[in-house]
Backbone atoms as SQL, in Angstrom:
CREATE TABLE atoms (id INTEGER PRIMARY KEY, chain TEXT, resi INTEGER, resn TEXT, atom TEXT, x REAL, y REAL, z REAL);
INSERT INTO atoms VALUES
  (1, 'A', 1, 'MET', 'N', -8.970, 153.961, 60.883),
  (2, 'A', 1, 'MET', 'CA', -9.733, 154.805, 61.953),
  (3, 'A', 1, 'MET', 'C', -10.528, 153.859, 62.829),
  (4, 'A', 2, 'ALA', 'N', -11.231, 153.168, 62.448),
  (5, 'A', 2, 'ALA', 'CA', -12.048, 152.308, 63.404),
  (6, 'A', 2, 'ALA', 'C', -11.397, 151.627, 64.710),
  (7, 'A', 3, 'GLY', 'N', -10.401, 151.281, 64.356),
  (8, 'A', 3, 'GLY', 'CA', -9.291, 150.532, 65.238),
  (9, 'A', 3, 'GLY', 'C', -8.771, 151.658, 66.374),
  (10, 'A', 4, 'LEU', 'N', -8.412, 152.642, 65.589),
  (11, 'A', 4, 'LEU', 'CA', -7.790, 153.851, 66.869),
  (12, 'A', 4, 'LEU', 'C', -8.891, 154.178, 67.777),
  (13, 'A', 5, 'ILE', 'N', -10.353, 154.315, 66.945),
  (14, 'A', 5, 'ILE', 'CA', -11.505, 154.890, 67.824),
  (15, 'A', 5, 'ILE', 'C', -11.330, 153.549, 69.138),
  (16, 'A', 6, 'ALA', 'N', -11.564, 152.391, 68.699),
  (17, 'A', 6, 'ALA', 'CA', -11.647, 151.507, 69.705),
  (18, 'A', 6, 'ALA', 'C', -10.466, 151.183, 70.735),
  (19, 'A', 7, 'GLN', 'N', -9.191, 151.449, 70.245),
  (20, 'A', 7, 'GLN', 'CA', -7.889, 151.605, 71.109),
  (21, 'A', 7, 'GLN', 'C', -8.088, 152.778, 71.890),
  (22, 'A', 8, 'ALA', 'N', -8.521, 153.903, 71.437),
  (23, 'A', 8, 'ALA', 'CA', -8.634, 154.847, 72.443),
  (24, 'A', 8, 'ALA', 'C', -9.641, 154.875, 73.620),
  (25, 'A', 9, 'ALA', 'N', -10.804, 154.228, 73.187),
  (26, 'A', 9, 'ALA', 'CA', -11.651, 153.936, 74.114),
  (27, 'A', 9, 'ALA', 'C', -11.439, 153.021, 75.358),
  (28, 'A', 10, 'GLU', 'N', -10.719, 152.050, 74.866),
  (29, 'A', 10, 'GLU', 'CA', -9.993, 150.684, 75.833),
  (30, 'A', 10, 'GLU', 'C', -9.078, 151.830, 76.649),
  (31, 'A', 11, 'ARG', 'N', -8.249, 152.317, 76.046),
  (32, 'A', 11, 'ARG', 'CA', -7.193, 153.200, 76.776),
  (33, 'A', 11, 'ARG', 'C', -7.618, 154.148, 77.672),
  (34, 'A', 12, 'HIS', 'N', -8.465, 154.988, 77.277),
  (35, 'A', 12, 'HIS', 'CA', -8.999, 155.831, 78.480),
  (36, 'A', 12, 'HIS', 'C', -10.347, 155.125, 79.350),
  (37, 'A', 13, 'GLY', 'N', -10.603, 153.872, 79.532),
  (38, 'A', 13, 'GLY', 'CA', -11.444, 153.078, 79.902),
  (39, 'A', 13, 'GLY', 'C', -13.237, 153.589, 79.707),
  (40, 'A', 14, 'ALA', 'N', -13.422, 154.020, 78.580),
  (41, 'A', 14, 'ALA', 'CA', -14.529, 154.398, 78.258),
  (42, 'A', 14, 'ALA', 'C', -16.014, 153.196, 78.377),
  (43, 'A', 15, 'ASP', 'N', -16.818, 153.782, 79.035),
  (44, 'A', 15, 'ASP', 'CA', -18.006, 152.963, 79.193),
  (45, 'A', 15, 'ASP', 'C', -18.926, 152.670, 77.721),
  (46, 'A', 16, 'LEU', 'N', -18.880, 153.651, 77.015),
  (47, 'A', 16, 'LEU', 'CA', -19.583, 154.134, 75.916),
  (48, 'A', 16, 'LEU', 'C', -18.958, 154.562, 74.801),
  (49, 'A', 17, 'ILE', 'N', -19.005, 154.137, 73.558),
  (50, 'A', 17, 'ILE', 'CA', -18.523, 155.052, 72.442),
  (51, 'A', 17, 'ILE', 'C', -19.800, 155.347, 71.767),
  (52, 'A', 18, 'CYS', 'N', -19.824, 156.822, 71.509),
  (53, 'A', 18, 'CYS', 'CA', -20.820, 157.652, 71.037),
  (54, 'A', 18, 'CYS', 'C', -20.561, 157.832, 69.785),
  (55, 'A', 19, 'MET', 'N', -20.894, 157.964, 68.770),
  (56, 'A', 19, 'MET', 'CA', -20.671, 158.650, 67.367),
  (57, 'A', 19, 'MET', 'C', -21.638, 158.980, 66.469),
  (58, 'A', 20, 'GLY', 'N', -21.360, 159.933, 65.714),
  (59, 'A', 20, 'GLY', 'CA', -22.559, 160.313, 64.525),
  (60, 'A', 20, 'GLY', 'C', -22.557, 159.625, 63.284),
  (61, 'A', 21, 'THR', 'N', -23.333, 159.486, 62.693),
  (62, 'A', 21, 'THR', 'CA', -23.686, 158.764, 61.693),
  (63, 'A', 21, 'THR', 'C', -24.601, 159.350, 60.621),
  (64, 'A', 22, 'HIS', 'N', -24.205, 159.089, 59.262),
  (65, 'A', 22, 'HIS', 'CA', -25.067, 159.891, 57.950),
  (66, 'A', 22, 'HIS', 'C', -25.988, 159.218, 58.090),
  (67, 'A', 23, 'GLY', 'N', -26.215, 157.999, 58.254),
  (68, 'A', 23, 'GLY', 'CA', -27.287, 157.097, 57.868),
  (69, 'A', 23, 'GLY', 'C', -27.677, 156.778, 56.578),
  (70, 'A', 24, 'ARG', 'N', -26.304, 156.740, 55.818),
  (71, 'A', 24, 'ARG', 'CA', -26.436, 155.892, 54.615),
  (72, 'A', 24, 'ARG', 'C', -26.788, 154.401, 54.349),
  (73, 'A', 25, 'THR', 'N', -27.413, 154.192, 53.182),
  (74, 'A', 25, 'THR', 'CA', -28.025, 152.833, 52.985),
  (75, 'A', 25, 'THR', 'C', -27.595, 152.504, 51.841),
  (76, 'A', 26, 'GLY', 'N', -27.737, 151.245, 51.541),
  (77, 'A', 26, 'GLY', 'CA', -27.771, 150.661, 50.046),
  (78, 'A', 26, 'GLY', 'C', -26.052, 150.951, 49.317),
  (79, 'A', 27, 'LEU', 'N', -26.108, 151.315, 48.278),
  (80, 'A', 27, 'LEU', 'CA', -25.056, 151.363, 47.557),
  (81, 'A', 27, 'LEU', 'C', -23.791, 152.372, 48.117),
  (82, 'A', 28, 'ALA', 'N', -24.276, 153.506, 48.391),
  (83, 'A', 28, 'ALA', 'CA', -23.878, 154.476, 49.073),
  (84, 'A', 28, 'ALA', 'C', -22.952, 154.075, 50.317),
  (85, 'A', 29, 'ARG', 'N', -23.387, 153.171, 51.223),
  (86, 'A', 29, 'ARG', 'CA', -22.747, 152.760, 52.310),
  (87, 'A', 29, 'ARG', 'C', -21.892, 151.525, 52.044),
  (88, 'A', 30, 'ALA', 'N', -22.271, 150.823, 51.006),
  (89, 'A', 30, 'ALA', 'CA', -21.223, 149.585, 50.444),
  (90, 'A', 30, 'ALA', 'C', -19.992, 150.228, 49.837),
  (91, 'A', 31, 'VAL', 'N', -20.005, 151.648, 49.064),
  (92, 'A', 31, 'VAL', 'CA', -18.891, 152.228, 48.471),
  (93, 'A', 31, 'VAL', 'C', -18.194, 152.925, 49.618),
  (94, 'A', 32, 'MET', 'N', -18.964, 153.698, 50.443),
  (95, 'A', 32, 'MET', 'CA', -18.206, 154.676, 50.958),
  (96, 'A', 32, 'MET', 'C', -17.761, 153.959, 52.542),
  (97, 'A', 33, 'GLY', 'N', -18.376, 152.934, 53.011),
  (98, 'A', 33, 'GLY', 'CA', -18.157, 152.295, 54.215),
  (99, 'A', 33, 'GLY', 'C', -18.740, 153.003, 55.361),
  (100, 'A', 34, 'SER', 'N', -18.418, 152.615, 56.365),
  (101, 'A', 34, 'SER', 'CA', -19.088, 153.137, 57.604),
  (102, 'A', 34, 'SER', 'C', -18.254, 152.786, 58.782),
  (103, 'A', 35, 'VAL', 'N', -17.591, 153.946, 59.311),
  (104, 'A', 35, 'VAL', 'CA', -16.631, 153.692, 60.252),
  (105, 'A', 35, 'VAL', 'C', -17.196, 153.477, 61.487),
  (106, 'A', 36, 'ALA', 'N', -18.532, 154.032, 61.884),
  (107, 'A', 36, 'ALA', 'CA', -19.481, 153.527, 63.056),
  (108, 'A', 36, 'ALA', 'C', -19.376, 152.056, 63.090),
  (109, 'A', 37, 'GLN', 'N', -20.036, 151.521, 62.000),
  (110, 'A', 37, 'GLN', 'CA', -20.296, 150.236, 61.821),
  (111, 'A', 37, 'GLN', 'C', -18.964, 149.350, 62.027),
  (112, 'A', 38, 'ALA', 'N', -17.672, 149.662, 61.615),
  (113, 'A', 38, 'ALA', 'CA', -16.577, 149.183, 61.978),
  (114, 'A', 38, 'ALA', 'C', -16.146, 149.347, 63.207),
  (115, 'A', 39, 'VAL', 'N', -16.182, 150.488, 63.883),
  (116, 'A', 39, 'VAL', 'CA', -15.853, 150.454, 65.744),
  (117, 'A', 39, 'VAL', 'C', -17.086, 149.352, 66.320),
  (118, 'A', 40, 'MET', 'N', -18.314, 149.395, 65.858),
  (119, 'A', 40, 'MET', 'CA', -19.081, 148.521, 66.553),
  (120, 'A', 40, 'MET', 'C', -18.629, 147.017, 66.482),
  (121, 'A', 41, 'ALA', 'N', -17.931, 146.757, 65.068),
  (122, 'A', 41, 'ALA', 'CA', -17.466, 145.447, 65.178),
  (123, 'A', 41, 'ALA', 'C', -16.151, 144.981, 65.788),
  (124, 'A', 42, 'ARG', 'N', -15.185, 146.077, 65.935),
  (125, 'A', 42, 'ARG', 'CA', -13.994, 146.049, 66.799),
  (126, 'A', 42, 'ARG', 'C', -14.090, 146.174, 68.096),
  (127, 'A', 43, 'SER', 'N', -14.959, 146.916, 68.826),
  (128, 'A', 43, 'SER', 'CA', -14.970, 147.340, 70.166),
  (129, 'A', 43, 'SER', 'C', -15.695, 146.420, 70.970),
  (130, 'A', 44, 'ASP', 'N', -15.075, 146.008, 72.284),
  (131, 'A', 44, 'ASP', 'CA', -15.899, 145.194, 73.052),
  (132, 'A', 44, 'ASP', 'C', -16.864, 146.263, 73.786),
  (133, 'A', 45, 'ARG', 'N', -17.103, 147.435, 73.535),
  (134, 'A', 45, 'ARG', 'CA', -17.713, 148.397, 74.361),
  (135, 'A', 45, 'ARG', 'C', -19.117, 148.829, 73.641),
  (136, 'A', 46, 'PRO', 'N', -20.163, 149.185, 74.040),
  (137, 'A', 46, 'PRO', 'CA', -21.261, 149.703, 73.435),
  (138, 'A', 46, 'PRO', 'C', -21.148, 150.788, 72.839),
  (139, 'A', 47, 'VAL', 'N', -21.728, 150.758, 71.675),
  (140, 'A', 47, 'VAL', 'CA', -21.504, 152.066, 70.651),
  (141, 'A', 47, 'VAL', 'C', -22.819, 152.539, 70.289),
  (142, 'A', 48, 'LEU', 'N', -22.977, 153.854, 70.708),
  (143, 'A', 48, 'LEU', 'CA', -24.435, 154.445, 70.527),
  (144, 'A', 48, 'LEU', 'C', -24.205, 155.644, 69.277),
  (145, 'A', 49, 'MET', 'N', -25.063, 155.151, 68.002),
  (146, 'A', 49, 'MET', 'CA', -24.891, 155.733, 66.987),
  (147, 'A', 49, 'MET', 'C', -26.187, 156.678, 66.840),
  (148, 'A', 50, 'VAL', 'N', -25.781, 157.741, 66.407),
  (149, 'A', 50, 'VAL', 'CA', -26.766, 158.942, 66.606),
  (150, 'A', 50, 'VAL', 'C', -26.643, 159.873, 65.071),
  (151, 'A', 51, 'ARG', 'N', -27.870, 159.863, 64.623),
  (152, 'A', 51, 'ARG', 'CA', -28.110, 160.134, 63.237),
  (153, 'A', 51, 'ARG', 'C', -28.605, 161.679, 63.336),
  (154, 'A', 52, 'ASN', 'N', -28.084, 162.477, 62.778),
  (155, 'A', 52, 'ASN', 'CA', -28.654, 163.679, 62.273),
  (156, 'A', 52, 'ASN', 'C', -29.891, 163.962, 61.599),
  (157, 'A', 53, 'PRO', 'N', -30.766, 164.418, 62.172),
  (158, 'A', 53, 'PRO', 'CA', -32.095, 164.269, 61.384),
  (159, 'A', 53, 'PRO', 'C', -32.044, 165.165, 60.216),
  (160, 'A', 54, 'ALA', 'N', -32.650, 164.836, 59.237),
  (161, 'A', 54, 'ALA', 'CA', -32.450, 165.579, 57.730),
  (162, 'A', 54, 'ALA', 'C', -33.193, 166.794, 57.807),
  (163, 'A', 55, 'SER', 'N', -32.175, 167.851, 56.982),
  (164, 'A', 55, 'SER', 'CA', -33.220, 169.340, 57.407),
  (165, 'A', 55, 'SER', 'C', -34.103, 169.570, 56.124);
């Protein structure tokens, strides 16, 4: 998934990738992974991660 997002950003000439994140930490993040983190690692474009405030 992360590779497809990075490729699409490149193909469309995006200046910035903006992604939502659940803001998981610790064990939940280790088990479930983070697509946003993987996009940051794979893309040469800046990635803005936006966390939804807890309700």
